[in-house]
N, C-alpha and C positions, 0 to 999 in steps of 0.2 A: 300504763301497764307494760310489763316486760314479759317476754316468753322465756320459760325455763328451758335451758338447753339440754341436749342429750348427755352432756358430760356428767350431770348429776346422776342420771340413770346408770351410766357406766360405772361410776364410783359405788353406787348402791349394789351393783351386781357382783362386786368383788366379794369373795368369801364363799359361803355355802350355797349361794343361788345357782341353780342350774341354768344352762343356756336358754332353755325354754322360759324359765321365770324371768331371766334378764330381758328377753325379747318382749314379753308381755308388759314388763315394767316400763321399758322404753316407749311402748305404744301408749301406756297410761299417762306418762309424763309429757309426751309430745303434745305441744299446743297449749300447755297450761300457762295461764297468764297470772303474773304476780304484781302486787302493788302493796304499798304500806308506808310506814314512817317510823322514826325513832325520835323522841323528844325528851329533853331535860329542862325543868323549870325550877328556878330558885326564887323564893319570895320572902320578904320581910315586912311585917306589919307592926307599927307602933301605935297602940291605942292609948288614949288619955286615961281610960279607966282601968288599965292594967300596967303594973310596974314592969312586967316582963315583956320583952320583944318576942313576937310570934314569928317563928321561922318555919318554912316548909321546903321540902325537897321532893319534887314530883317527877317520877320516871314513868314515861308512857311509850308504848310501842304497839304496832299492829302489823300483821302479815295477812294479806288477802290472796286467796288462791281460787281461780276459776278454771274449771276443766271442761272441755267439750265431751259430751256423752255420745250423741248422735246428731244428725242435722237439726239445728235450731234448739237442741236441748243441752243444758249445761248443769254442772254441780259446782257450788261455791261454798267456801268456808273462810272464816276469819279467826285468827288466833291473836289475842290481845293481852297486854299487861299494863297495869296502872297502879302504881303505889305512891301514896302521898305520905312521905315520912317526915316526922318531926324529931328534933334532937331529944334523945331520951335522957332523963335524969339530969337535965341541964336547966339553967336559969331561964332559958328561952322556951321551955316546954309549956304549951298551953295548959291551963288548969284542968281542962277536960281530958287531957291525955290523948291517946291514940283513938282513931275512929276506924273500927274494923271494916265498915262499909267502903271507906276510901282506900283501903289496902287490899285490892283484889288479887294481886299476884298475877299468875298466868291463868287465863280462862277462855272458853269458847264463846266468842262474841256473836258470830253469825254462822248459820249452816242452813242452806236452802237449795232447792232445785229451781231452775229457771228455763222457761220457754221463750225464745226471742226471735222475732222476725223483724222486717223493716217497719211494720206498723203495730206490732203487738209485743208486749213484754209482760210475762206472768211469773211471779215468784211465789214459792210455797215453802214454808219452813220457819226458822227462827231468824228474824232480821228486824229492820226498823219500819214503822208505818211511814207513809208518805202523805203528810198533811201539814197545814199551816200551824196547827196546835202543838205538834211534836217535833222532835229533832232527829235528823238523819246522820249527824256527825259521830265522832268517836265517843265511846262511853256514854251513849245517848239513849233515846227512847228505843225500846226493843219489845218484841212480842212474838207470839206464835200464831201465824196466820197466813193470809194471802193478800197480795197486791197485784192488780192488773192495770196496765196503762195502754191505751189505744191512741195512736197518732195517725190513723188512716185518712182523716179529714184534714185538708190543708189548713195550716195555722191553728189547729185545735188539738188539744190533748184531753182525754177523758181518763179519770183515775178512780179506781174503786179499792177500798181497804176493808178487810174483814179479819179480825183477830179474836181468838177465843181466850187468849190470855195476854196480859200486858205487864211488862217489867221495865223498871227504869224510868217511869214518869217522875219528873222532879219539877213540879210546877212552882216551887218556892212560895211558901206562905199559906198553902191550903192542904194539899194531900200529904205533904211531908211532915206535918205537925201531928200532935196528938189528936186533933180533930179528924184528920184523914185516916189515921191509923185505927180509930175506933170502929168496931164492928167489921174489921177487915177491909175498910174502904181506904185505899191509898196506894195501889200500885200493882196488884196482880189478882187474877181470878175473876176479872170482869171483862165481858165482851166489849169490843170497840169497833165501831163501823164508821166509815167516812166515804163520801163521794165528792169528786171535784171536777170542774170544767175549767180549763185554762185556755185562753185565747191569746196568741202572740201575733200582733199586727204591727210591731215596731218598725219593721223595714218598709211597710206600706203607708201607714198613717200615724206612726209614732205611738200607738196605744197598745198596752198589754192589760188584760183583765182576767180575773179568776173569781169563781164563786164556789164555796164548799159548804157541805152540810154533814153533820155527824151526830153520833150518839155514843155515850159511855155508860154502860148499864150500871145501875145503882148509884151513879154519881151525877150524870148529866142526861136529862131526858132529850134535849135537842141543843145543837150548837150550829151556828151559821156564821160564815166568814166571807167578806167580799173585799177585793183589793183592785184598785185602778192605778195605772202608772202611765203618764203621758210625757213624751220626750220630744223636744225640738232642738236639733243639733246637740250641744252639750248640756242644755238645760232640761230639767225634768221636774215634775210635780207628782206626788203620790198621795192617795187618800185610801183609807181602809176603815172598816167597821165590823163589829162582831156582836152577836146576840146569843146569850147562853141561858137556858132554862134548866134549873137543877131538879134532880129527883127530890121529892118532898121530904123523904126521910133524911137525906143528906143536908138539905136546907135547914131543917130543924136542928140537926146535929151540929152544924157549923154556926148556927145562930144568925143567919142572914135575915134581914127584914123582908125581903122579897125573894121570889123564886127566879125571876128573870132580871138579867143585867145587861146593859149596853156598854160597849167600849168603842171608841173611835180615835183615829189618829191621822196626822197629815205630815208630809215632808216636802220640802222644796230644796233644790240643790243644783249645782253645776259640777260637772266632772269631765275631764279630758285625760290625755295621756300624761300630763305633767302635774296637775293638782286638782283638788276638789274642795268644795265648801258646801255645807248643808245645814238646814235648821229643821227641827221637827217638834211636834207637839202631840201628846197622847193624854187621854182622859179615861178614867175608870168610873164605874157606876157607884153611887153613894150607898145603895141598899144591897146590891149583889155584885161584887166586883170580879167574880171568877170568870176568866176568859181564856187562860192558857193552861195546857197540861204539862208543859216543860218550859222552864225558865229560858233555856237556850233554843226555843222553838224556831222554825224556819220561816214563819209567815209574818210575825208582828214586828213593828218598828221598834228598834232597840236603841238605847242611849247610854253612853258612858262605859266605864270599866266595871264598876260594881253597881252603879245606880239602878240599872234595869232589874237586877236581881232583887234589890230591896223594895222595889215598887210594883213588881208583878203581882197582880191579883189583890192589891191593897185598896180598900174602899176609898172612894171620893178623892182620888189623887190625880192631879194634873202635873205633867212633866214637860218642861221646855228644855231643849238641848240644841247647842250649836257646836259645830266642829269644822275643822279645816285641815288640809294636809297637802304635801307635795312629794314628788319623786325626782331625784337627780341621779341618773345612772343606777348604781347599786344601792343608793341610800334613800330611805324614806322617812318622813316625819309627819306626825299628826298630833293635834291638840284639840281638846274638847272641854266644854263646861255645861253642866246641867243643873237645873233647879227643880225639885219636886215639892209640891205644896199639897198637903193632905188636909182636907177641910174638917169641919166640926163633926161630920158623920164618919170620918175616918179617925185620925189621931191628932188633928189640929196642930200641925207642926210643919216646918220647912226643913228640907235637907238638900245639900248641894255637893257637887263633886267637880273637881278640876283634875284633868289628867293629860299627860304628854307621853307619846310613844315614838321611839326611834327604831327603825329596822335597817338591817344591812344584809344584802344578798351576797354571801361569801362565795358561793358557786350557784349555778342554776338550780341545784337541789338542796343546798344548805343555807339556812337562814338564821340570823340572830336578831333578837328583839330585846329592848329595854323599855320598861314602863314605870313612870312615877305617877302616883295619884294621891291627892289629898281630899279627905272627906269631912265635911262640916255637918255633923249631925245635931239633933235636938235631944236633950236628955229625956224629954217626956215622949219622944216618938218611939213607938214599938212596932216592928214590921208585922207582927202577928201575936195574939195573946199567947203567952207562955214562952215567947222568945225574949232574949235579952234586949235591952234598949240599944239603939244605934248611937254610939258615942263618936267623937271626933277621932280620926286616925290618919296616919300617913303610911303609904306602902310603896315598896319598890320590888319589881320582879324582873328577872333576867331569864331569857329562854333561848335555847338553840334547838333547831328542828331540821331533820333530814328526811326528805320524802323521796320515794322511788316508785 
């Protein structure tokens, strides 16, 4: 966070503003905290089933402003831009053309009031839910509602979410398809509730634990998530499980054989200041695989560059993934390989991904990244009814990111 200086207020006061107006503007700007980023990402994807190379140019930026109102009361807003451009009328243009949803231009991403003390934080307005099923990052899960967090008990945090409208849920493979869109089920107009208890005892006994329960009206009757992480020196092990019971009408609409599904996953790894290595395994239910509301969720174990997008909420799918990486001064490198196996109750196929990523910290706030990935798909594997089959492809992406 940075504080916006009075120089901006002085500049704004030049012109028709009276001295009184200038003084009030200076008071309003005094103490405003700013943060954000600017990012450019270029990508190329070469698919076996398409003669044309798919190119993308993504421009993203965000400016966050938080201003004090009175003691412990604040107002905050975020202005964002996110455009995913593809070369027009060129050989590299995808057959589907432009996607209006991915070309948002400039938009109001968050706007909320906040009450904050040492033990209590309450937000009210438009912003992101705080749950393991949703995402709190850029261009992520958003809603209109309230989140309260209490940390007055040592080593514990209690979180409550209540949203009367939700926008931006992108669970990949369920709500984002024709199934989710039917009857208005798929991203807005439904109340969402979640409660969580998080215990952090890492410094004392090496254990961190959390348990969550939630409900997404007209979609999910109940959802439960549990996560345990135990750390000894640089070694750690993590286990998690989730149970989701669907609303009966949505279950029938989606065509699931059961209304309740179980998900579980585990991870073991080593991480210090110089390098890391980890291995993980996740398994979805064969009859009702729905466990996440957003593909880039904050709580569940993820694997690979694209692989976790393609396997989220897909029936009877087990995924094994291994990765490793190191850091030398400003340079970082990581590599990973994953294999997903979807059984006969899913799509009876195997898909794999190998990727490598290099990063370079140009300055403390400016980072560059280059990623290469190769994906080995199965012609008969379909991530969800109505979507195209996942064919083999190679991809390269380059990104530059400035944060402040």
